[in-house]
N, C-alpha and C positions, 0 to 999 in steps of 0.2 A: 504494500500500499504506499502511495506517495502522499506527502503533505505539502501544503503551501508553505513557503518559507516565511518566517516572521518579518514584519515591516516596522517602519517608524511612524505609521499612521497616527497612533494614539499620542506619541510624543509630539508630533507636529500639531495635532489638534490642541493639546495642552498649551503649547507655545502660542498658538493663534488665539485661543479663547481666554487664557488666564495671564499671558505674559510670562509664563515660567520659562526660564532659560536653562536651568539645571533640573533635569527630570531623572529620577531613580526608578528602576524596576525592582520589585521586591517579590521574592518567592520563598516558600518554606519547604522543609523536608522533615519527616519524622513525626508528623501529626498522628499517624495511625500505629506507630510502633509500640511495643510492650516495654521496651527498654531503651535507654539512652536519651539524649537531649532532643528537643526540637530545635532545629537550626534554620536560620533565616539569612539570606544574602540580599544585600542592597547593591545594585550595580548601576553605574552611570556609563552610558555608551556614546553619547552625542548622536550625531546623525550619519555616522560613517557606515559604509557597507559592511555587513556582518561576515564573519568567517563562514566558509562553505559548510553546509550541513547543520547549522545551528537550529535547534528546535527544543521542545520540551524534553527534559532529561529522561523521562520515562519512555520515550520513544527511541532512545539510543541504546546500543549495546554497551555493556560496562567498558569494554576496550575503547570504543569510539568516544564515549562520554569522558573517560579519563584523558584521551588525547585532546579532545576539544577544550576541556577545562584548562589544560596547560596553555593552549593558544589564547583562550579568553582572558586569562590573567594578565597577559601582556598586551591584549588588544583593548580591553575596556579602559575608559578614562580613569575610573576609580571603582573600587568595590570594597565591601567590608562585610564581615560575618557577625552574627549575634546568636547566642544560644540561651536556652532556658533549661535548667537541669531537671531530671526526674523529680527531685524534691520540690522544686519550684512549680512544676506541673501539678503535683499532688496538692500543694498548698493553695495554689491560685486557680486551678482549672485551666483547661487548654486555651480558651480564648484569651485570658489575661496573660498566660505564658507566651502566647504568640505575640501579643502586644509588647511584652517585655523584651523578647528576643529581637523583634523587628526594630524597636526603639534603640536597642544596643547597636544594631547594625547600622542604622541611619545616623546615629550620633557619632559612630566611628569613622564615617566618611570624612575626607579632608575638607570638603565644602558641603555645607548643609543644602540639600536639594530644595528647590522651590515647589516641587510637586512630586507625588509618588504614584506609580502605577502598580496596583496590588492585584495579584492573581486571584481569581475567584469572584464571587458575588457579594461577599460579606466584608465590610470594612471593619476589621478588628483593630485597626490603628487609631482612627479618630483624631480629634484635635490634640496638638496644634498642627498636625500634618495635613496638607491638602492632598486628598486621595482621590484617585480615579480607579474604581474596580473594573476589572475586565475578565469575564468568564473565558477560560482557556487562554489567558494572557500569556502563559508559558509557551504556547504554540504560535500566537499571533503577533506578540510584541517583542522586538529585539531585546530590549533591556531586561524584560522579565524572563525571557528564554535564557539569556546569559546568566541571570541570577539563579535560575533553576538548575542549570548544569553545575555551576560552581558550588552551590549549597549541597547538592546531592553527592558530588565527588568528595567534598570536605567531610560530610557526615559519615559516609561510607568508610573513609580512611580512619576516622575516630573510632567507629565501631569495630573495624578490623583490629586496631590496637587493643581494644578491650577483649576481643576474641582470643588474643594470645594469653590473656590472664584467665579467661573463662572458656576454655576450648569446648566444653560439653554443650554449650549453648549455641555454637556455630554462628556467632555474631559476624564472622567473616562472610558467611553465605547469606544470612538473612538480615543483617544490619539492624537487629533488634526487633524486626517485624515478626508477626506470628508465622510459624512454620511447624511441621511435625517434629523436627529435632528440637526446636526451641520449647515447644510444649512438653515433650518427653523429659527434657532436662529440668524444667520447672517442677513437674510432678515428682521427679526423683530427688532433686537436690534443693528445691525451694528457691527463693529469690536471691538475686545479688543486690548490692547497694545501687546498681544501675537500673533496677526495675521500677516501674511506676506502680505504686502500691495502692492507689485509690481507684484503679480501673476495674471494669466489670468482669474481665477475664478471670479474676481470682475466684469468682463465684463458681466457676467450673473446675476448680482445683481443690477438692475437699480436704486434702491433707494440710493445705496452707491457707484455707479460706479465712482462718481466724487472724491472719496477718493483715488482711485488707484494711486500709486506712480510710476512715470516713472523714469527709470534709464538710465543714459547716459553711457552705457557699450555695448560691443559687444552683438548682439542678441543671445538669448539662444535657445536651442532645446525645444520641447514641454515638455519633462520630466523636464528640469530645470526650466521652467517658470510656472510650476503648471498646465499645460494644461491637464495632465492625471487626471481623476477623479476616478481611481481605488481605491479599499479598501485594506488596509493592517493592519488588527487588530491583 
């Protein structure tokens, strides 16, 4: 299957309608994982022609994604990463953790952007950022696609390092997302310090269910609470 390459259409629109000169694309990875941080990348690309093959990181093979990330880190005008830890996710909930990680990424850019293009339909950033949400922005917007690839490769590398310490969980292969090996290790060994302890998947692990952490926060959606068991490798 072929995909249309991303464009600068949204960036140009923001420049024309808001006067924004510096536009950052923002995307996250790790939202649906059982272990590890949620990672957000903010990338500024200007209006230059993107590298060949740039698209949503999930549409690329691991090899191509890694190669492209190396190119992008030298091609983008600037980029920065922000993370929210499993403990912060448990304490705050996913929406607030995403806001925290994205804020950290945006604040780490060398120049504060005038506007932000955020992948998806929900603006989890809010004020003081000027945000334009774009569904499937990681496929259609150059800056968001670049952020998608850099964030994915960075977080995968972080989880691979954790996999050396906890080989039974196969973090190298699953990056902390649900998988048969990951579930089997949890059932046998219990959680590591890198697992999200407030999520719904603990209800399906009877030996460890008593460790599930309850948060006194507004109830989350199934996506935010870890109820989705889909794979995202």
